[in-house]
Backbone as CSV, one residue per row, in Angstrom:
resi,resn,N_x,N_y,N_z,CA_x,CA_y,CA_z,C_x,C_y,C_z
1,MET,5.970,-55.590,27.557,4.494,-55.878,27.803,3.574,-54.922,26.858
2,PRO,2.898,-55.257,25.886,1.940,-54.705,24.869,1.244,-53.771,25.565
3,GLU,0.756,-52.234,25.197,-0.125,-51.803,25.750,-1.534,-52.193,25.407
4,THR,-2.530,-52.057,26.375,-3.964,-52.488,26.351,-4.676,-51.124,25.599
5,GLY,-6.159,-51.425,25.280,-6.407,-50.297,24.157,-6.485,-49.249,25.119
6,GLU,-7.038,-49.094,26.573,-7.151,-47.767,27.268,-5.796,-47.245,27.654
7,GLU,-4.777,-47.738,27.697,-3.401,-47.577,27.952,-2.661,-46.764,26.454
8,GLY,-3.406,-47.327,25.175,-2.905,-46.574,24.257,-3.753,-45.076,23.992
9,LYS,-4.898,-45.277,24.576,-5.423,-43.726,24.122,-5.039,-42.949,24.954
10,MET,-4.343,-43.399,26.078,-4.075,-42.404,26.973,-2.808,-41.934,26.538
11,THR,-1.900,-42.904,25.906,-0.921,-42.632,25.417,-0.785,-41.591,23.931
12,LYS,-2.077,-41.586,23.796,-2.085,-40.926,22.642,-2.688,-39.454,22.904
13,ARG,-3.420,-39.205,24.260,-3.979,-38.430,24.413,-2.696,-37.412,24.968
14,MET,-1.584,-38.004,25.839,-0.871,-37.515,26.412,-0.075,-36.705,25.082
15,GLN,0.230,-37.347,23.937,0.978,-36.695,22.703,0.282,-35.778,22.334
16,THR,-1.112,-35.675,22.048,-1.596,-34.839,21.383,-1.722,-33.553,22.032
17,LYS,-1.872,-33.323,23.518,-2.135,-32.263,24.404,-1.093,-31.468,24.106
18,PRO,-0.015,-31.965,24.225,1.294,-30.948,24.217,1.258,-30.272,22.756
19,MET,1.196,-31.330,21.796,0.768,-30.292,20.540,-0.061,-29.504,20.105
20,VAL,-1.306,-29.613,20.541,-2.401,-28.549,20.421,-1.790,-27.304,21.211
21,ALA,-1.071,-27.796,22.693,-0.842,-26.300,23.494,0.318,-25.639,22.503
22,CYS,1.116,-26.284,21.881,2.247,-25.818,21.239,1.296,-24.851,19.996
23,LEU,0.886,-25.555,19.201,0.227,-24.997,18.169,-0.396,-23.658,18.782
24,LYS,-1.169,-23.736,19.237,-1.740,-22.539,20.006,-1.119,-21.730,20.594
25,THR,0.134,-22.056,20.898,1.055,-20.683,21.312,1.848,-20.093,19.992
26,VAL,2.059,-21.011,19.403,2.659,-20.291,17.665,1.704,-19.677,16.993
27,LEU,0.582,-20.008,16.806,-0.626,-19.493,15.925,-0.904,-17.906,17.021
28,MET,-0.748,-18.214,18.317,-0.907,-16.833,18.794,0.021,-15.577,18.585
29,ILE,1.198,-16.338,18.321,2.135,-15.305,18.043,1.972,-14.755,16.505
30,PHE,1.873,-15.857,15.723,1.725,-15.620,14.172,0.502,-14.419,14.252
31,ASN,-0.607,-14.666,15.092,-1.768,-13.989,15.399,-1.257,-11.994,15.597
32,PHE,-0.757,-12.308,16.274,0.062,-10.841,17.028,0.380,-9.873,15.865
33,ILE,1.387,-10.924,14.981,2.276,-10.675,14.002,0.957,-10.033,12.575
34,PHE,0.424,-10.955,12.661,-0.423,-10.621,11.362,-1.454,-9.185,11.782
35,TRP,-2.016,-9.072,12.583,-2.512,-7.975,13.570,-1.584,-6.648,13.389
36,ALA,-0.530,-6.625,13.561,0.550,-5.694,13.415,0.687,-5.100,12.001
37,THR,0.772,-6.427,11.128,0.612,-5.871,9.529,-0.397,-5.216,9.050
38,GLY,-1.632,-5.647,9.909,-3.035,-4.774,9.165,-2.602,-3.427,9.735
39,ILE,-2.204,-3.343,10.752,-1.963,-1.873,11.247,-1.070,-1.186,10.540
40,LEU,-0.105,-1.780,10.066,0.783,-1.034,9.033,0.222,-0.687,7.530
41,MET,-0.575,-1.815,7.482,-1.282,-1.793,5.884,-2.276,-0.209,6.107
42,LEU,-2.964,-0.411,7.179,-3.849,0.888,7.813,-2.925,2.370,7.344
43,VAL,-1.851,2.235,8.075,-0.697,3.391,8.113,-0.268,3.566,6.810
44,VAL,0.216,2.706,5.914,0.617,2.964,4.560,-0.769,3.729,3.819
45,GLY,-1.875,2.945,4.333,-2.896,3.282,3.284,-3.227,5.067,3.749
46,ILE,-2.972,5.160,4.975,-3.497,6.697,5.169,-2.214,7.611,4.789
47,TRP,-1.180,6.976,4.673,-0.237,8.101,4.270,-0.189,7.936,2.805
48,GLY,-0.820,7.117,1.856,-0.836,7.339,0.450,-2.132,8.132,0.352
49,LYS,-3.000,8.320,1.156,-4.096,9.066,1.140,-3.851,10.448,1.210
50,LEU,-3.033,10.753,2.252,-2.656,11.917,2.447,-1.403,12.771,1.754
51,GLY,-0.509,11.849,1.502,0.947,12.227,0.818,0.506,12.093,-0.642
52,MET,0.198,10.776,-1.291,0.255,10.936,-2.583,-0.933,11.076,-3.433
53,GLU,-1.859,11.345,-2.941,-3.219,11.103,-3.890,-2.988,12.657,-4.444
54,LYS,-2.673,13.344,-4.103,-2.718,14.500,-4.851,-1.946,14.808,-5.933
55,TYR,-0.867,13.998,-6.167,-0.090,14.104,-7.284,-0.742,12.753,-8.249
56,LEU,-1.447,11.841,-7.951,-1.928,10.960,-8.402,-3.277,11.842,-9.319
57,GLN,-3.979,12.310,-8.567,-4.981,13.176,-9.292,-4.624,14.036,-10.639
58,LEU,-3.269,14.356,-11.017,-3.085,14.721,-11.991,-2.700,13.875,-13.101
59,SER,-2.707,12.213,-12.856,-2.385,11.315,-13.976,-4.290,10.723,-14.103
60,THR,-3.938,10.470,-15.875,-4.818,10.129,-16.746,-5.334,8.778,-16.273
61,THR,-4.430,7.995,-15.484,-5.128,6.844,-15.105,-5.526,7.010,-13.726
62,ASN,-6.619,6.510,-13.331,-7.294,6.435,-12.200,-6.559,5.642,-11.006
63,PHE,-5.760,5.752,-10.387,-5.312,5.054,-9.030,-5.470,5.595,-7.800
64,THR,-6.384,6.692,-7.913,-6.582,7.446,-6.572,-7.733,6.323,-5.490
65,SER,-7.890,5.429,-6.120,-8.729,4.298,-4.911,-7.664,3.336,-4.368
66,ALA,-6.484,3.789,-5.001,-5.690,2.594,-4.113,-5.210,2.950,-2.796
67,PRO,-5.059,3.864,-2.239,-4.954,4.162,-0.522,-6.128,3.675,-0.035
68,TYR,-7.000,3.966,-0.500,-8.764,2.910,0.043,-8.669,1.895,0.299
69,VAL,-8.194,1.049,-0.748,-7.921,-0.447,-0.741,-7.317,-0.652,0.528
70,LEU,-5.792,0.053,0.301,-4.908,-0.432,1.624,-5.644,-0.216,2.630
71,ILE,-6.761,0.857,2.974,-6.983,1.338,4.214,-8.042,-0.013,4.604
72,GLY,-9.051,-0.281,3.687,-10.118,-1.067,3.507,-9.445,-2.622,4.428
73,VAL,-8.589,-3.059,3.312,-7.937,-4.252,4.033,-7.143,-4.931,5.348
74,GLY,-6.414,-3.230,5.324,-5.761,-3.236,6.346,-6.528,-3.172,7.910
75,GLY,-7.761,-2.740,7.880,-9.013,-2.730,8.630,-9.440,-3.874,9.026
76,PHE,-9.704,-4.888,7.691,-10.273,-6.093,7.938,-9.277,-6.998,8.613
77,ILE,-8.072,-6.808,8.153,-6.737,-7.816,8.749,-6.676,-7.600,10.401
78,VAL,-7.077,-6.160,10.806,-7.195,-6.198,12.117,-8.150,-6.820,12.924
79,LEU,-9.325,-6.564,12.355,-10.214,-7.478,12.659,-10.322,-8.958,12.384
80,LEU,-9.539,-9.526,11.520,-9.569,-10.791,11.517,-8.895,-11.611,12.526
81,GLY,-7.485,-10.440,12.785,-6.299,-10.960,13.840,-7.390,-11.351,14.960
82,PHE,-8.144,-10.503,15.863,-9.164,-10.651,16.713,-9.569,-11.596,16.452
83,LEU,-10.358,-12.055,15.335,-11.294,-13.290,15.111,-9.911,-14.872,15.520
84,GLY,-8.960,-14.592,15.146,-7.782,-15.476,15.022,-7.338,-15.515,16.494
85,CYS,-7.120,-14.668,17.344,-6.660,-14.681,18.688,-8.262,-15.336,19.304
86,PHE,-9.051,-14.801,19.236,-10.435,-15.525,19.734,-10.400,-17.304,19.852
87,ALA,-10.723,-17.380,18.029,-10.680,-18.884,17.895,-9.531,-19.893,18.698
88,THR,-8.081,-18.854,18.745,-7.316,-20.038,19.012,-7.147,-20.184,20.489
89,ALA,-7.381,-19.117,21.185,-7.773,-19.155,22.914,-8.897,-20.248,23.085
90,LYS,-9.809,-20.391,22.346,-11.019,-20.796,22.499,-11.020,-22.418,22.469
91,GLY,-10.015,-22.621,21.257,-9.685,-23.730,20.471,-11.026,-24.021,20.219
92,ASN,-11.739,-23.367,18.988,-12.889,-23.453,18.410,-12.629,-23.698,16.881
93,THR,-12.602,-25.206,16.612,-12.219,-25.757,15.440,-13.155,-24.868,14.080
94,ALA,-14.486,-24.926,14.375,-15.139,-24.342,13.156,-14.438,-22.659,12.882
95,LEU,-14.424,-21.830,14.005,-14.009,-20.765,13.608,-12.656,-20.606,13.511
96,LEU,-11.901,-21.572,13.856,-10.277,-21.955,13.177,-10.359,-22.313,11.822
97,TYR,-11.199,-22.894,11.451,-11.472,-23.571,9.719,-11.831,-22.041,8.746
98,ILE,-12.885,-21.396,9.663,-13.250,-20.133,9.046,-12.007,-18.831,8.753
99,TYR,-11.374,-18.777,10.199,-10.101,-17.802,10.224,-8.864,-18.296,8.956
100,SER,-9.183,-19.720,8.822,-7.984,-20.334,7.748,-8.761,-20.098,6.351
101,PHE,-9.744,-19.768,6.234,-10.686,-19.389,4.984,-10.411,-18.166,4.771
102,PHE,-10.533,-16.991,5.830,-10.486,-15.816,5.353,-8.561,-15.528,5.043
103,LEU,-8.017,-16.242,5.740,-6.842,-15.667,5.505,-6.099,-16.157,3.948
104,PHE,-7.024,-17.234,3.426,-6.782,-17.577,2.116,-7.106,-16.572,0.873
105,ILE,-8.459,-15.990,1.444,-8.997,-14.740,0.527,-8.364,-13.899,0.784
106,ILE,-7.834,-12.907,1.791,-6.883,-12.189,1.695,-5.454,-12.191,1.277
107,PHE,-4.746,-13.561,1.110,-3.752,-14.163,0.610,-4.060,-14.082,-0.960
108,VAL,-4.698,-14.203,-1.698,-4.918,-14.102,-3.061,-5.263,-12.807,-3.442
109,ALA,-6.313,-11.985,-2.706,-6.279,-10.510,-2.979,-4.992,-9.751,-2.762
110,GLU,-3.889,-10.021,-1.621,-2.791,-9.247,-1.691,-1.620,-9.632,-2.718
111,LEU,-1.825,-11.125,-2.815,-0.999,-11.154,-4.144,-1.320,-10.512,-5.366
112,ALA,-2.324,-10.789,-5.673,-3.074,-9.956,-7.015,-2.700,-8.755,-7.085
113,ALA,-2.780,-7.890,-6.156,-2.283,-6.396,-5.562,-1.064,-6.427,-5.979
114,GLY,0.049,-7.236,-5.302,1.195,-6.797,-5.556,1.984,-7.009,-6.698
115,ILE,1.161,-7.938,-7.100,1.509,-8.451,-8.881,0.910,-7.297,-9.837
116,SER,-0.056,-6.787,-9.610,-0.747,-6.023,-10.419,0.070,-4.484,-10.530
117,GLY,0.129,-4.376,-8.895,1.142,-2.782,-8.711,2.620,-3.188,-9.395
118,PHE,3.213,-4.165,-9.733,4.449,-4.079,-10.695,4.187,-3.695,-12.223
119,ILE,3.005,-4.650,-12.029,2.549,-4.792,-13.755,1.984,-3.031,-14.288
120,PHE,1.109,-2.789,-13.739,0.746,-1.511,-13.942,1.811,-0.205,-13.694
121,ARG,3.084,-0.269,-13.430,3.610,0.772,-12.737,3.844,1.445,-13.796
122,GLY,4.325,0.972,-15.042,4.596,1.361,-16.247,3.352,2.253,-16.656
123,LYS,2.364,1.987,-16.623,1.071,2.269,-17.180,0.857,3.661,-16.140
124,LEU,1.037,3.327,-14.992,0.932,4.607,-13.929,1.538,6.190,-14.179
125,GLN,2.917,5.402,-14.937,3.768,6.523,-15.159,3.594,7.400,-16.486
126,ASP,2.840,6.270,-17.422,2.447,7.129,-18.473,1.213,8.137,-18.385
127,GLY,0.411,7.605,-17.574,-0.957,8.295,-17.280,-0.559,9.488,-16.438
128,PHE,0.871,9.673,-15.487,0.912,10.757,-15.152,1.633,11.890,-16.087
129,GLY,2.183,10.988,-17.031,2.691,12.018,-18.054,2.087,12.852,-18.925
130,ASP,1.023,11.901,-19.481,0.011,12.671,-19.954,-0.975,13.529,-19.139
131,GLY,-1.244,13.452,-17.974,-1.830,14.354,-17.165,-1.249,15.403,-16.973
132,LEU,0.088,15.336,-16.666,0.885,16.557,-16.161,0.824,17.361,-17.468
133,ASP,1.140,16.870,-18.794,0.880,17.461,-20.103,-0.494,18.313,-20.337
134,LYS,-1.636,17.700,-20.109,-2.924,18.382,-19.932,-3.137,19.417,-18.842
135,ALA,-2.566,19.156,-17.534,-2.461,20.083,-16.508,-1.583,21.438,-16.384
136,LEU,-0.668,21.341,-17.420,0.341,22.428,-17.826,-0.350,23.202,-18.713
137,ALA,-1.230,22.634,-19.657,-1.722,23.314,-20.902,-2.806,23.938,-20.305
138,ALA,-3.772,23.517,-19.476,-4.941,23.878,-18.878,-4.657,24.883,-17.776
139,TYR,-3.506,25.200,-17.371,-3.235,26.050,-16.097,-3.774,27.438,-16.037
140,ASN,-4.561,27.621,-15.385,-5.181,29.233,-15.166,-5.705,29.469,-14.037
141,PRO,-5.073,29.982,-12.974,-5.420,30.250,-11.830,-6.948,31.027,-11.622
142,SER,-6.911,32.056,-13.044,-7.925,32.896,-12.654,-9.370,32.057,-13.165
143,THR,-9.187,31.061,-13.901,-10.290,30.535,-14.261,-10.583,28.679,-13.576
144,ASP,-9.373,28.501,-12.999,-9.562,26.819,-12.362,-8.759,26.862,-11.595
145,LYS,-9.322,27.307,-10.564,-8.113,27.633,-9.118,-7.802,26.333,-8.383
146,ASP,-9.004,25.041,-8.438,-8.317,23.972,-8.100,-7.214,23.315,-8.916
147,GLN,-7.242,23.208,-10.121,-6.727,22.444,-11.108,-5.267,23.101,-10.888
148,ALA,-5.228,24.450,-10.806,-3.849,24.930,-10.965,-3.005,25.141,-9.742
149,LYS,-4.221,24.739,-8.560,-3.448,24.590,-7.229,-2.694,23.286,-6.931
150,LEU,-2.838,22.290,-7.780,-2.511,20.946,-7.721,-0.947,20.963,-8.380
151,VAL,-1.088,21.848,-9.843,-0.377,22.229,-10.159,0.940,22.940,-9.449
152,ASP,0.509,24.066,-8.611,1.145,24.703,-7.926,1.968,24.100,-6.483
153,ASP,0.966,23.170,-6.146,1.678,22.370,-4.928,2.476,21.291,-5.097
154,LEU,2.546,20.867,-6.230,3.291,19.829,-6.896,4.280,20.389,-7.232
155,GLN,4.565,21.655,-7.484,6.094,22.444,-7.887,6.473,22.673,-6.680
156,SER,5.961,23.202,-6.088,6.392,24.106,-4.532,6.850,23.190,-3.350
157,GLN,6.263,22.037,-3.908,6.489,20.692,-2.442,7.434,19.900,-3.261
158,LEU,7.756,19.600,-4.427,8.384,18.985,-4.920,9.781,19.669,-5.231
159,LYS,9.898,21.167,-5.614,10.589,21.814,-5.843,11.345,21.317,-7.413
160,CYS,10.221,21.436,-8.306,10.176,21.134,-9.705,9.615,22.405,-10.115
161,CYS,9.658,22.161,-11.794,9.099,23.083,-12.443,9.028,22.903,-14.044
162,GLY,7.569,22.783,-14.204,7.389,22.064,-15.816,7.687,20.787,-15.622
163,LYS,7.260,20.030,-16.717,7.237,18.463,-17.087,8.824,17.729,-16.949
164,GLU,9.423,18.294,-18.244,10.874,17.670,-18.272,11.944,18.902,-17.660
165,LYS,11.549,20.399,-17.800,12.172,21.109,-17.383,11.385,22.282,-17.565
166,TYR,12.034,23.653,-16.909,11.369,24.997,-16.564,10.816,25.594,-18.011
167,SER,11.756,25.658,-18.785,11.254,26.069,-20.220,9.953,25.565,-21.033
168,ASP,9.455,24.214,-20.469,8.429,24.158,-20.956,7.026,25.007,-20.589
169,TRP,7.235,25.498,-19.570,5.991,26.613,-19.580,6.071,27.718,-20.397
170,PHE,7.017,27.780,-21.261,7.592,28.778,-22.070,6.178,28.814,-23.431
171,THR,5.785,27.308,-23.586,4.781,27.359,-24.836,3.699,27.150,-24.488
172,GLN,3.210,27.067,-22.952,1.957,26.764,-22.199,1.021,27.860,-22.953
173,PRO,-0.157,27.850,-23.147,-1.145,29.028,-23.061,-1.010,29.856,-22.162
174,TRP,-0.740,29.529,-20.839,-0.800,30.326,-19.491,0.254,31.530,-19.979
175,ALA,1.707,31.091,-20.380,2.748,32.192,-20.599,2.310,33.308,-21.698
176,GLY,1.627,32.816,-22.739,1.123,33.877,-23.739,2.383,34.237,-24.412
177,GLY,3.210,33.058,-24.987,4.391,33.473,-25.612,5.471,34.059,-25.222
178,LYS,5.573,34.252,-23.792,6.619,34.792,-22.965,7.532,33.704,-22.366
179,ASN,8.533,33.874,-21.760,9.472,33.014,-21.026,9.181,33.391,-19.522
180,ASN,7.812,32.759,-19.386,7.073,33.275,-17.941,7.264,31.869,-17.242
181,VAL,7.289,31.500,-16.109,6.899,30.674,-15.209,6.183,30.849,-14.045
182,PRO,4.846,29.972,-13.466,4.094,30.378,-12.090,5.188,30.536,-11.358
183,LEU,4.843,31.261,-10.288,5.369,31.600,-8.977,5.573,30.473,-8.149
184,SER,5.195,29.285,-8.016,5.074,28.094,-7.325,6.554,27.564,-7.742
185,CYS,7.062,27.950,-9.375,8.669,27.436,-9.393,9.709,28.123,-8.538
186,CYS,9.381,29.396,-8.169,10.330,30.255,-7.420,10.766,29.302,-5.569
187,LYS,12.131,29.677,-5.978,12.479,28.937,-4.714,11.916,30.101,-3.366
188,ASP,12.358,31.371,-3.660,11.814,32.275,-2.455,10.579,33.203,-3.067
189,GLN,9.487,32.713,-2.883,8.379,33.574,-3.776,8.231,35.047,-3.493
190,LYS,8.938,35.321,-2.306,9.007,36.486,-1.969,9.812,37.693,-2.518
191,ASN,10.841,37.201,-3.152,12.052,37.843,-3.717,12.542,36.875,-5.102
192,CYS,11.530,36.777,-6.238,12.014,36.051,-7.094,11.369,36.671,-8.732
193,VAL,12.268,36.196,-9.494,11.926,37.150,-10.676,11.652,35.476,-11.666
194,HIS,10.294,35.395,-11.961,9.846,34.392,-12.681,9.020,35.022,-14.067
195,ASP,9.593,35.953,-14.747,9.300,36.070,-16.006,10.290,36.780,-17.243
196,ASN,10.151,36.654,-18.302,11.313,37.095,-19.344,12.475,36.402,-18.726
197,LEU,12.557,34.661,-18.660,13.487,34.116,-18.050,14.365,34.024,-19.471
198,PRO,15.595,33.279,-19.085,16.486,32.829,-20.143,16.088,31.254,-20.607
199,ALA,16.326,30.816,-21.444,15.688,29.386,-21.921,16.748,28.445,-21.018
200,ALA,17.921,28.718,-20.604,18.656,27.776,-19.977,19.344,28.570,-19.013
201,ASN,19.563,27.710,-17.750,20.426,28.487,-16.709,19.752,29.463,-15.902
202,ALA,18.841,29.451,-15.664,17.768,30.511,-15.015,18.572,30.408,-13.732
203,THR,18.114,31.379,-12.857,18.397,31.222,-11.472,17.208,31.770,-10.714
204,GLY,17.154,31.480,-9.684,16.222,32.062,-8.633,14.898,30.899,-8.372
205,ILE,15.050,30.038,-9.516,13.642,29.065,-9.677,14.138,27.561,-9.858
206,TYR,13.276,26.721,-9.814,13.465,25.378,-9.548,13.547,25.026,-11.042
207,THR,14.808,24.691,-11.791,15.215,23.947,-12.936,15.089,22.460,-13.464
208,VAL,14.886,21.698,-12.185,14.407,20.349,-12.705,12.873,20.158,-12.749
209,GLY,12.660,19.147,-13.955,11.235,18.870,-14.157,10.696,17.838,-13.160
210,CYS,8.969,18.214,-13.288,8.448,17.135,-12.095,8.265,15.614,-12.286
211,TYR,8.448,15.581,-13.332,7.558,14.147,-14.093,8.879,13.305,-13.707
212,LYS,10.119,13.171,-13.636,11.081,12.354,-13.342,10.984,12.323,-11.740
213,LEU,11.034,13.347,-11.013,11.078,13.259,-9.484,9.552,12.621,-9.037
214,VAL,8.402,12.635,-9.603,7.236,12.102,-9.095,7.284,10.510,-9.535
215,VAL,7.475,10.198,-10.452,7.867,8.847,-11.200,8.782,7.914,-10.274
216,SER,9.716,8.746,-9.966,10.915,8.180,-9.239,10.071,7.818,-7.718
217,THR,9.370,8.410,-6.914,9.044,8.928,-5.985,7.571,7.532,-6.136
218,ILE,6.926,7.059,-7.105,5.647,6.497,-7.265,6.732,4.831,-7.531
219,ASN,7.623,4.926,-8.017,8.580,3.615,-8.614,8.593,3.112,-7.393
220,SER,9.627,3.883,-6.455,10.088,3.641,-5.145,8.821,3.159,-4.209
221,ASN,7.701,4.080,-3.919,7.072,3.519,-3.064,6.462,2.286,-3.569
222,LEU,5.682,2.259,-4.707,5.138,0.740,-5.637,5.859,-0.358,-5.109
223,GLY,7.201,-0.138,-5.168,7.959,-1.243,-5.048,7.991,-1.719,-3.601
224,ILE,8.040,-0.790,-2.693,7.861,-1.092,-1.354,6.493,-1.908,-0.971
225,ILE,5.581,-1.201,-1.725,4.211,-1.331,-1.328,3.906,-2.717,-1.821
226,GLY,4.311,-3.109,-3.056,4.223,-4.012,-3.808,4.669,-5.507,-3.271
227,GLY,6.000,-5.239,-2.879,6.973,-6.179,-2.112,6.419,-7.146,-1.079
228,SER,6.046,-5.523,-0.300,5.447,-6.060,1.316,4.115,-6.754,0.857
229,ALA,3.340,-6.294,0.355,1.942,-7.127,-0.352,2.158,-8.728,-0.343
230,VAL,3.448,-8.938,-1.706,3.190,-10.216,-1.757,3.904,-11.149,-0.367
231,GLY,5.202,-10.607,0.201,5.789,-11.125,1.316,4.805,-11.266,2.370
232,ILE,3.855,-10.094,2.704,2.771,-10.578,3.773,1.985,-11.896,3.308
233,ALA,1.462,-11.762,2.142,0.760,-12.914,1.533,1.349,-14.130,1.868
234,PHE,2.610,-14.433,1.536,3.134,-15.713,1.484,3.248,-15.782,3.070
235,PHE,3.452,-15.235,3.795,3.473,-15.375,5.244,1.913,-15.773,5.684
236,GLN,0.968,-15.177,5.251,-0.501,-15.959,5.680,-0.593,-17.435,5.344
237,VAL,0.313,-17.885,4.563,0.161,-19.320,4.250,0.420,-19.930,5.503
238,ILE,1.544,-19.362,6.201,1.617,-20.195,7.689,0.663,-20.101,8.323
239,GLY,0.145,-19.137,8.442,-0.975,-18.773,9.265,-2.268,-19.707,9.177
240,MET,-2.386,-19.806,7.666,-3.399,-21.048,6.955,-3.112,-22.557,8.062
241,LEU,-1.760,-22.764,7.469,-1.462,-23.831,7.968,-1.510,-24.707,9.353
242,LEU,-1.221,-23.432,9.882,-1.189,-23.293,11.679,-2.576,-23.604,12.035
243,ALA,-3.540,-22.799,11.455,-4.947,-22.881,11.995,-5.450,-23.988,11.748
244,CYS,-5.034,-24.243,10.371,-6.110,-25.930,10.037,-5.251,-27.348,10.895
245,CYS,-3.895,-26.966,11.053,-3.214,-28.176,11.963,-3.730,-27.903,13.136
246,LEU,-4.146,-26.846,13.891,-4.222,-26.908,15.252,-5.863,-27.206,14.939
247,ALA,-6.948,-27.284,14.511,-7.894,-27.599,14.451,-8.125,-28.930,14.077
248,ARG,-7.161,-29.563,13.395,-7.142,-31.158,13.253,-7.050,-32.101,14.208
249,ASN,-5.513,-30.872,15.294,-5.478,-31.811,16.320,-6.438,-31.544,17.947
250,ILE,-7.208,-30.807,17.673,-8.097,-30.478,18.448,-9.116,-31.337,18.347
251,ASN,-9.515,-31.471,17.082,-10.559,-32.672,16.700,-9.956,-34.422,17.276
252,GLN,-8.890,-34.495,16.841,-8.089,-35.496,17.073,-8.203,-35.758,18.576
253,HIS,-7.612,-35.017,19.440,-8.128,-34.812,20.792,-9.338,-35.179,21.384
254,LYS,-10.444,-34.360,20.845,-11.879,-34.720,21.198,-11.864,-35.898,20.661
255,TYR,-11.621,-37.088,19.935,-12.051,-38.360,19.113,-11.103,-39.053,20.408
256,GLU,-10.007,-38.974,20.898,-9.192,-39.846,21.746,-9.984,-39.501,23.189
257,MET,-10.348,-38.285,23.467,-11.118,-38.338,24.654,-12.280,-39.308,25.042
258,VAL,-12.851,-39.711,23.654,-14.128,-40.652,23.461,-13.859,-42.167,24.212
């Protein structure tokens, strides 16, 4: 026996309601994961600010704002995650479409950031190489303590000396034509001979250059950050689709109730 108009509407309502409930549950799970990625970006940004900025300050390429961008985007994602949870719980279609729009904006921004990170990786390496050359040439703790401290911190923390090798210091103005290296090149600064050194096979000091160590660190971290940004960006496409599908089903359910 064919269904009457009212019976047909009732059947559609019974089909739509479970769909809305299912989409709400899945979108809530997505919102939690999305919120967690925002926390992760905040942590990475703060780590970059505290751990990498002092090295990037030696670069002639200005990338010192990158940690602030990560912190800003991470904070925005955390706030947006709360909006997504509220819109999903309330079933507010307008807020769901707004949430989907902001997800699209962040998707584009993160995709661009991830791609640019890979593209400008070589530029960052060259910038750090040029900056390190200038920092070694201008090294003079008595006239510029802040700049000298950047070099000293770099060498003592990464356990390196010079740009490519410790003997790079021998040709710098600071050495005055002598085979000297700064105290920050010493393995044990309390008991170290760092002047009149041999051109090769010196002992008691770090002999590895800083450039390769920093470039290796930058490459590995940019690879992780760039890959994560692209991965998170495409993950957000799922959220956009879920939010739009939920809003559409809610509107359809409201229409069927009329």
